[in-house]
Phi, psi and omega in degrees: 000132185294146175282134184259133180232131184257136181236122170266158179067027193290338181274356184279177181309295182298309187304317183284337175286325173300312180304316181301308182297328181289320176303314181301331185270004171094007180279149170270121188251129179246114193250125177257122173241161179273305185213331186242117190243018182302318180296345178250000182293134177090354181272142179282084178209169175269130179257136176227131178262130183183185184227129180292353175272357176242106182307325179298335183281351188260343194295302181300322179306306186271353182301125174084011184264145178268332188220138173241132179248113181260103177256350186299128171192164172243127178265135178213141173244014185236020180087193184213070183302330190260340186086002187283334181295305183297312178304312180298319187274354180247298183291325183301306175306318181299317180297312183299318183293321181292323176287327176297321179297320185285342187253014173074028177293137184273328186215138179239115182252114191255127175270106179259224184196149169301333178293352179290334186238167182293136173283333179262154000284141181279355179274351180248156182299142179271099184230189189288354182268008182292153184286145176292149173294154178246187179297342178280355179275173174304151187294321178302315185293315179297324183292319177293324174300311184296312183299320181296318182296321175302318180295314182293324175298319181288333176304330186296342177282353180053029176286322179219151174286135183234131176231133180250131174242137181245090173288157169272212182284111186278139183211148175148194188285170181063030181267075193289327192288315353267174181289171177305320178291318179302318178298320182297318178291322177294319178304316177297317182294322178275013176055046173269352179262113188284340186209161177265116184292163173294160166084194182192195182205166171269119181253138178232141182291132180301335175289328178286324176295314177302308182304317183293324176303309182292321176299334182289337177307312181261324186258345176293134186265143183300125179090356182272153171245142182229130181273130177244094181247167177236258180222143180282129172227136170291157180297334174291318177296321176294323179295322178296320174301309181297324180292321183295322182286319189262333188085000180289140179289140182276136173305145173281095183290347181277331183264350185245153176299138179286131180240167180245131179227163173221143179256125180263138175267174179292000000 
């Protein structure tokens, strides 16, 4: 009998790639999507439409599952005027955990973000012991910090094994919606970016993230946090790669005003 695994946020960039890899490895996948299921169409899995803020939507999803992978989140670089981002990213993981606990799930894997913790001081290694962001941070960052802490606090009951994964900026194929990073790449392709911003970021292939999630099913230790990083690129270096692939001209950063941007991860 196939091992059953439930995935929330399954139609998102990370979620749908995880589903694809789980299927290839012979797992029975139960996938929860909110409204857009394009990335999951045609895949041999069980589809469930629902909201992680509604506990009743989660019961059938996790029933009979040994593992729950929580990818559901809302990413924002434009604030949270309605409060839905903070609510989804904090109450959502808590709801999924509670329902998983009542249904006898053995392991809970939570996708957090490197944005959940402080970037400074930059003179020290960026590791799993960094301090959490507080309410003074951007709302997305604070919401991911709060959601992660809620999950880890619940882990102390030892009802379920819990593993937390923190990816950096995720990039790669099967980006159907697209993600915020995907939108930025499309803007570059359509030459809507007038200048190359200063700085850069650590970018990680979505397939590497998905592979790490699957490895965490058997190898992830209870209560541990793992960073999922790739390679640091300046935005100019990233632009050169995109230009080489697409043939699109790179903006001239010497003649145009320098702007500041930030990329949010899952």
